[in-house]
C-alpha positions as CSV (number, residue, x, y, z in Angstrom):
1,M,103.4,94.0,88.2
2,G,103.1,97.8,87.8
3,S,101.8,100.0,90.6
4,G,98.6,100.9,88.6
5,H,97.9,97.2,88.1
6,L,98.4,96.5,91.8
7,V,96.0,99.3,92.8
8,R,93.3,98.0,90.3
9,T,93.8,94.4,91.6
10,L,93.3,95.5,95.2
11,A,90.3,97.6,94.4
12,L,88.6,94.8,92.3
13,A,89.4,92.2,95.0
14,R,87.9,94.4,97.7
15,V,84.7,95.0,95.7
16,A,84.3,91.3,94.9
17,A,85.0,90.2,98.5
18,Q,82.3,92.7,99.7
19,A,79.9,91.3,97.1
20,G,80.5,87.8,98.3
21,A,81.7,86.7,94.9
22,G,81.5,83.1,93.9
23,G,81.9,79.8,95.8
24,A,84.9,78.6,97.7
25,E,87.1,78.1,94.7
26,E,86.5,81.6,93.3
27,R,86.9,83.2,96.8
28,G,90.1,81.3,97.4
29,A,91.6,82.5,94.0
30,L,90.5,86.0,94.7
31,L,92.1,86.1,98.1
32,S,95.2,84.5,96.7
33,N,95.5,87.2,94.1
34,R,94.9,90.0,96.6
35,S,97.5,88.4,98.8
36,A,100.1,88.6,96.0
37,A,99.1,92.2,95.3
38,R,99.4,93.2,98.9
39,L,102.8,91.6,99.3
40,A,104.0,93.3,96.2
41,R,103.0,96.7,97.8
42,G,104.9,95.8,101.0
43,D,101.8,94.9,103.1
44,A,103.1,91.5,104.5
45,A,100.5,91.4,107.3
46,G,97.6,92.0,104.9
47,A,99.1,89.5,102.5
48,L,99.3,86.9,105.2
49,D,95.7,87.5,106.3
50,D,94.4,87.0,102.7
51,A,96.7,84.0,102.1
52,E,95.4,82.3,105.3
53,A,91.8,83.1,104.3
54,S,92.5,81.6,100.8
55,C,93.7,78.4,102.5
56,A,90.6,78.2,104.6
57,A,88.5,78.5,101.4
58,R,90.6,76.1,99.4
59,P,92.6,74.0,101.9
60,R,93.9,71.5,99.2
61,W,95.1,74.2,96.8
62,G,98.9,74.5,96.8
63,K,99.1,78.0,95.5
64,A,97.2,79.3,98.6
65,W,99.8,77.7,100.8
66,L,102.6,79.2,98.7
67,R,101.1,82.6,99.3
68,V,101.3,82.0,103.1
69,A,104.9,81.0,102.8
70,A,105.7,84.1,100.7
71,A,104.0,86.4,103.2
72,R,105.9,84.9,106.1
73,E,109.3,85.4,104.5
């Protein structure tokens, strides 16, 4: 993922989160994607926060839990 793509992903995720986008599934996916972008930028603490919030939104979604594990590495 290129740096420009990461910046756009983070910006769009922030706007969508502030707007209260979608239901639990959409919010979980959004937070999961933002977690991956934050981790790629070296923000492990922010990535973990988003990953855990993604798990809260979608507790049975394996990808959210994988994001938690990646952020904790």
